[in-house]
N, C-alpha and C positions, 0 to 999 in steps of 0.2 A: 681408618682405625688408628694408624700410626700417628696421624695428626692430632686426633682427639686425645690419645694417651700423652702426646707431647705437651698439649695445652694443659692437661691435668697436672702433669709434673711441674710445668712452669708456674702454675697457680700456687702449688704447694711451696715452691722455692721463693716466689715473690712474697707470699704471706709470711714465710719464715724469716726472710730478710727484713721484714718490717718491724721486728721486735726491738724493744728498747733494752737498756742494760739489765732490767729485772726480768726480761723475757715475757712480759705480760701480753705481748702482741703475737705470740706464737699461735698458730691455729689449733683449735680443739680437735680431738679425735672423736669420730662418730662411729657408732655401731648400730645397726638396725635389723629388725626382723619384721616382715610384713607380708602383704599379699598384693597381687596384681590381677587385672582383668583385661583380657585381650582376645578378640575373636579373629580367627583366620578363616574367613568364609571361602576364599579362593581355593585353598588346598583341601578344605573339608568338603567342598562341593564335588571334587573329583573322587574323594574317598567314599562319598555317599553311594556311588554306583558300584563299589567293590565290596561285597559282603565279607570277604576274608579280613578286611581291615576295619579298625575302629577310629572314629573321628577324634581330633585333638580336643582336649579340655580347654575351657576358657580361662580357668583360674590357675595361678601359679604361686607357690610360696617363694619368698625372697629373703636373702641375707645380704647385708651391705656393710662396707667398711669405707670410711672417708674422712674428711676434715671439714671444719667450719671455722671461718675467721670473721670476727666482728670488730669494727673500729669506727667510732663516731656514728654508731647505729647502721652503718653500711655493712652488708654481709656478703661474703663470697664463700662458696661451698663446692665441693667436688666429691666424687666417690665412685667406687666400683661395686656393682650389684650383680649377684647371680640369682637365677630363678629356675624353678622346676615345677612342673605339674605333679610330679611324684606319682604318676599314674601308670607308668610302664611296668609290665610283667612279662618277662621273657617266656614264661610257660603258658601264657594265655593270649587270646586276641586282645590287644591293647595298644595304646599309643602314649607317647610322652612328648612334651615340648619343654625345652630348656633353653636358657639364654644367658648372655653376659652383657652388661651395660656399663659404659663409662660416661660420666656426665659432669658438667660444670654449670653452676647457677650463680646468679647475683640476686640480692634482695635488700630489703630495708626494714629495720626493726621499728614497728609502729608505736611501741610503748616505751616511755621513759622510765624504765624500771631496771634495777640491777638483778632482780630475782626472776622476772618473767619476760619472755621474748615472744612476740607475735609478728611474723614477717611473711610477706608475699615473696615468691621466687619465680625467676624466669631464666632459662638457659638453653643449652644445646647438649646433645648426647649422641652416642653411637650404640646401637643394639645389634648383636649377632645372635641368630636363632638356629637351633637344630630340631627338626621334627623326626621322630622315630616311630616306626610302625612295626608291631610284632604280630605274627600269625600263630594260631593254635596248631602246633605240629604234633600233638599227642597221638594222632592216628598214623603218622608216618613210620614205616617199618625201619628199624635200626639197620638191617642188612642192606636195604635200598640206599640208605645214606652212605654206607661204606663203598658201594660199587658204582654209584651213579653220580657223576659231577652235576648233572641237571637237577637231581633231587637235593644235592648239597646247596645249590644256588637257591632253590625254591624255598628252603626252610630258613634262609637268612632274613634278618630284619632289613627294612628299607629305611634309608635316612636321606633327608633333604636339608639344605642350608639356605639361609637368607640373612640379609643384613640391611640396616636402615640408618640413615642420618635423621635425627629427630629433634624437634623443638619441645621444650618442657615449660609448663605453667603450673604453679602450685603454691603451697603455703606451708608454714611451719609454726609450731608452738612448743615452747619448752619452759620448764620450771626448775629452778635451782633448789637443791635440798638445803635447809638451814644447817643441818649437821655436817653436810659435805658440800661446801660452796664451790669446790673445784669440779663438781659434776652436776649434771642435770638430766632430766628425763622429759620426753615430749613426743610429739607426733609430726610426721611430714606426709603430705598427700598431694595429689595433683593429677595432671593429664600429660601424656606424651603423644605426639602425633608426627608421622613421617611426612617429609616434604613431597614424596611421590611413591607410587606403587612400585614394588619390585617383584621380579619373577623368582620362583624357587629354583635352586640349582641342585646338582647332584652332591653327594657327600664329599666328592673330590673338588667341589666348587666349579663344576663344569656347566656351561650353558646347555639347557635342554630345550628341544623344540616343543612348542605348544604347552609350555610350562604355565601353571596357574600363577596369577598375580595376587599379592596381598599388600596391605598397608598397615601401619601401626596407628591404632586408635585405642590407647591403653590408659586405664585408670589405675592408680597405685596408692597405697596407704601403708604406713609403717610406724612402728614404735621405735623411737630413736634414743639411744643412750649416748650422752656426750660427756667427755672428761678431758682434763689436761693431760699432756704427755707425762709419763711417769717421772721424768727427771725434774718436772716443774712442781710436783706435789709436795 
């Protein structure tokens, strides 16, 4: 994780240092909102045999913040993305999956146009996940919770962590506004896959015996808003 963040920051620094006197080579700021699809069959197969818990959802909403630098049609990009299934409810039997992702990509603009960009992307990233499972505790007596440490433990949510180094393949498309040439709107989508399966760990990141394995096989799509830094407008 530390190495991925370091590469991300170095990429921003190198892109910033590439500017000329007018600053036209500074990276653009990107903001995104989207959705991702990822199945966790390993942990869900264990949950299937426990009726007090609900399986994890496959879909998650995402928000992203990053940068994009283009020079001579070569593109470098990086970003931080957070995602959540937004399905957890502490008062009901439910589950939630949330994650944070750091990524760096390289690409090439296929169009010789100042207003439209169409580019394939390939890169690396790191994704950290937390799975949360809630039980329906509405039938638990209040006084039992007060006097019994065992009951107190039984009503608590259960959390597991996992983390993956991933490769990324995707595409991007953007169009500049005639009225606002310093900004553009577009889409980015693609696929992320982990290099190997990883076991789920405890919420304290401890190794657990007989823990289920999962891998990343994720599809993502997002609406991307790009603009120059405020001091360049």
